[in-house]
N, C-alpha and C positions, 0 to 999 in steps of 0.2 A: 504494500500500500504506500504510494508516494506521499510525502509530506506536503502540506499546503505551502503556497508561495505568497510572499508579500513583496510586491514589486518584482524585482529581478532575483531576490534572495529566497532560497528555500528555507523553510523552518526545519532544519535538519538535526536539531539537538533539543534536549529537554532536561528539566530539573524536577526534583521532588521536593515538596514543601509540606511540612506537618502543620495541620490546623486542628482546632477543636471542632466538634460536630456543629456547634452553633456558628462558628466562623465559616465553615464550608456551606452550611445552609444559606447564610447571608450572601456569600459569594455567588452561589447558584441563583438566588433570587435577583441579585443585582445584574448578573449576566443575562438572565431571562428578560428583565425589564429593558436592558440596553440592546437586546436582540443579538447578543454575542455569546460565544462559548466562554467557559470560565477561563481558558488559556488566553483567549483574545482579550478578555477584560483585564486580566492581570498584566499583559503586555502593554495595553493602552494606559492603564493607571501608572505602571512603573515608569514608562518612558514619557509621561507627562502630556499625553495627547488628550484632547477633550472627548468626553463620553456623552453622547446624546442618547437619552433614554427613548425607547420606542413608546411614545406617549399613548398610542392606542392600546398597547398591552397594559400599561400602567392604569389607564382609565378603566379598562375591562376588569382588571383585578380589583380595583376599588368598588366598582359596581357589583361585582360578585360578592364582596364582603358585605356591602349594604343589603343585598338580597338575603344573605345569611342572618344578618341582624333582624331584618323584617320577619323572617321565619321564626326566629327566637321570640320576638314580640308576640307573634301569632300563637305559638305554642304555650308560652308562659301565661298569656291572658286567656287561654282556653277559647280562642276565637272571638273574643269580645270586639276586636277591631278588624275582623276578617275582611270586611268590604274595603277598608282603607289599605290594609297590608296587601291584599290581593291586587288592588288597583296599582299600588306603588310597584309591586313586583312585576306586573305586566308592563309597566312603563320602562322599568329597568331592562327587561328582556328585549323590548323593542329597541331601546337605545343601544344595547350590546349588538344587536343584529345590524343596526345602521353603521355602527363603528366598524364592525367586521367586514361589511361590504365595501367600505371606503378604504380599507387597509390594503 
């Protein structure tokens, strides 16, 4: 399997880095939000290049968290706000679909 190329240079060497589980999770989340592999993210950060997060993925992640919170409100209130939570969840789902189509 050939190594990736950046410009004219092949990425032909690697290093091993020890991390805590939490650090690795954070690195993976940051890489996902930036639309990069973890290796690419580390290279970009180390060599001081600017990282531009994939804002669509970031927004979708936040909207998914809101959906989870609304489901929690629905469950803990035993459906007392079901009309409101249902309407809000449907709006979030539609918004996610619109964002996904534009990406």
